[in-house]
C-alpha positions in Angstrom: 52.3 -3.9 -8.4 49.0 -2.2 -9.7 46.9 -0.7 -6.7 43.5 -2.8 -5.8 40.4 -1.5 -7.5 37.2 -0.6 -5.5 33.9 -0.4 -7.1 32.0 2.6 -5.8 27.8 1.1 -6.3 26.5 4.5 -7.4 26.1 6.8 -10.4 25.3 9.4 -8.2 28.1 11.9 -8.8 27.8 13.9 -5.7 28.4 10.7 -3.7 31.0 9.8 -6.1 32.7 12.7 -5.2 32.4 12.4 -1.6 33.3 8.8 -1.4 36.4 9.4 -3.6 37.5 12.3 -0.6 37.0 10.3 1.6 38.8 7.4 0.7 41.9 9.4 -0.3 45.1 8.3 0.7 44.3 4.4 0.8 46.0 3.8 -2.4 43.3 1.9 -3.7 42.1 2.9 -7.2 38.2 3.7 -7.3 35.8 2.8 -9.8 32.3 4.0 -10.1 29.0 2.4 -11.8 29.8 5.3 -14.4 32.8 3.2 -15.5 30.4 0.0 -15.5 27.6 1.6 -18.0 26.3 -1.8 -19.2 25.5 -3.0 -15.7 21.9 -3.0 -14.8 20.0 -0.7 -11.9 20.0 -3.0 -9.0 16.7 -2.1 -7.3 16.8 -1.0 -3.7 13.6 -3.1 -1.8 15.1 -3.8 1.1 13.2 -2.5 4.7 16.0 -1.0 6.1 19.4 0.9 4.8 21.7 -2.2 5.8 19.9 -4.9 3.8 20.1 -2.3 0.4 23.4 -1.6 0.5 24.5 -4.9 1.7 22.4 -6.7 -1.4 23.7 -3.6 -3.7 27.8 -4.7 -2.7 27.2 -7.9 -3.1 25.3 -8.0 -7.0 28.3 -5.5 -7.8 30.6 -7.6 -6.6 29.2 -10.4 -8.0 28.6 -8.6 -11.7 31.7 -6.9 -11.9 34.1 -9.8 -9.8 35.7 -6.9 -7.7 35.5 -5.7 -4.7 32.5 -3.2 -4.3 31.5 -1.1 -1.4 27.7 0.4 -1.4 26.1 2.3 0.7 22.5 3.1 1.7 21.8 6.6 3.7 18.8 8.6 4.1 16.7 10.9 6.3 15.0 9.9 9.5 12.5 12.6 11.2 11.4 12.3 14.2 8.0 14.0 14.0 7.4 11.8 10.8 8.2 8.8 12.5 11.2 8.4 10.8 10.2 9.3 7.2 11.4 9.3 4.8 14.2 6.5 5.9 14.7 4.3 2.7 12.6 6.5 0.5 14.8 9.7 0.8 15.7 9.3 -2.5 12.4 9.1 -3.9 10.3 10.9 -1.2 8.6 12.8 -3.5 8.1 10.7 -6.5 4.1 10.9 -5.8 4.5 13.9 -7.5 7.0 13.2 -10.5 4.9 11.0 -12.6 7.0 8.2 -11.2 10.2 10.0 -12.3 13.1 9.8 -9.9 12.1 13.0 -8.1 15.3 15.9 -7.8 16.4 16.6 -4.3 14.6 20.2 -4.3 11.4 17.8 -5.0 12.4 15.6 -2.2 13.2 18.5 0.6 10.0 20.7 -0.5 8.1 17.7 0.4 9.3 17.4 3.3 9.4 20.9 4.1 5.5 21.2 3.3 5.1 18.1 6.1 6.7 19.8 8.8 5.0 23.2 8.9 3.6 24.3 12.2 5.6 21.6 13.8 7.6 23.4 16.6 11.4 23.3 16.7 11.9 21.5 19.8 10.0 18.7 18.0 11.9 19.0 14.6 14.6 16.8 15.6 16.2 14.5 12.9 19.2 12.4 12.1 21.1 11.7 8.8 22.3 7.9 8.9 24.2 5.6 6.7 25.1 2.0 6.4 27.9 0.9 4.4 28.5 -2.4 3.2 31.7 -3.4 1.4 31.0 -7.1 -0.1 34.5 -9.5 -1.8 34.1 -11.6 -4.6 34.4 -14.6 -2.3 31.0 -14.0 -1.1 32.8 -12.0 2.4 30.9 -8.9 3.5 32.1 -5.7 6.3 29.4 -3.6 7.4 30.0 0.1 8.9 27.3 2.9 10.3 27.5 6.0 10.9 24.8 8.9 12.2 24.6 12.8 12.0 21.9 14.4 14.1 20.3 17.8 13.6 17.1 19.5 13.4 14.9 20.2 9.9 15.4 23.9 9.2 12.3 25.6 8.6 13.4 26.8 4.8 17.0 26.0 2.8 19.8 27.8 2.8 23.8 27.1 1.6 25.3 26.0 -1.9 27.2 23.1 -1.0 26.1 19.0 -0.4 23.4 17.6 -2.0 20.2 15.7 -1.1 18.8 17.4 2.1 21.6 18.9 3.2 19.8 22.8 2.4 17.2 22.1 5.2 19.4 20.1 7.9 20.5 22.5 10.5 23.7 20.8 11.9 23.7 22.2 16.0 27.5 21.7 16.7 28.3 24.5 13.6 25.0 26.8 14.2 24.0 26.7 10.4 22.5 24.3 7.4 25.1 21.4 6.2 24.5 22.6 2.8 26.6 26.0 4.5 29.5 24.1 5.3 32.3 23.6 3.5 33.0 20.5 1.9 35.9 19.6 4.0 34.0 20.2 7.1 31.5 18.3 6.0 33.3 15.1 5.0 34.7 15.0 8.9 31.3 15.3 10.5 29.0 13.5 7.8 26.9 10.7 9.0 29.1 9.2 5.7 32.2 10.2 6.7 31.2 8.6 10.2 30.7 5.5 8.4 33.5 5.6 6.3 36.1 5.9 8.8 35.2 3.1 10.7 35.4 1.3 7.7 38.8 3.2 6.5 40.0 0.6 9.2 38.3 -2.6 7.7 39.8 -1.5 4.4 43.7 -0.8 5.6 43.3 -4.4 7.5 42.5 -6.2 4.1 44.0 -4.1 1.3 46.3 -7.1 0.8 43.2 -8.8 -0.2 41.6 -6.7 -2.5 
């Protein structure tokens, strides 16, 4: 019997690698949007991470006729009233003439906005909402978060996104300094996927 197939609703190579690592051992064939080059871009216009993840998963499941897994995640900074939030991936778009900003563009803007804010007020958290949509319309969701602080400068070579400027108190270092195996245990996405793994195991025969 062929392994069930699941589409990861992303073209982000870093995220694809991370999801593959986190979902290994389930006996599920994992595809990404790179395997469906003709699919249109799916806009993220929701007001919350959950709205974006759910909409994307449902649309990819509808277009591919396969179960689809989508996540929306980002950084919420207390001193910035929750920004960048759902705009995390395009936070510095105002500086790029409308082009999708690089990770460095985004965290540099964040550090500029955080200048002068004392350490004890630099609390932040990564949040991840994951949605699994089946072609029959059913949808399952899970959430995870990872608390920490916004560092004063970037450090580390691993990870992507805001990892270079996110300080993890549990390990006393920046997220981008953690080896992938450790990050894949404590990240917001890892925690959300740990909850979703149980759902995948329970419905694997239906995929």
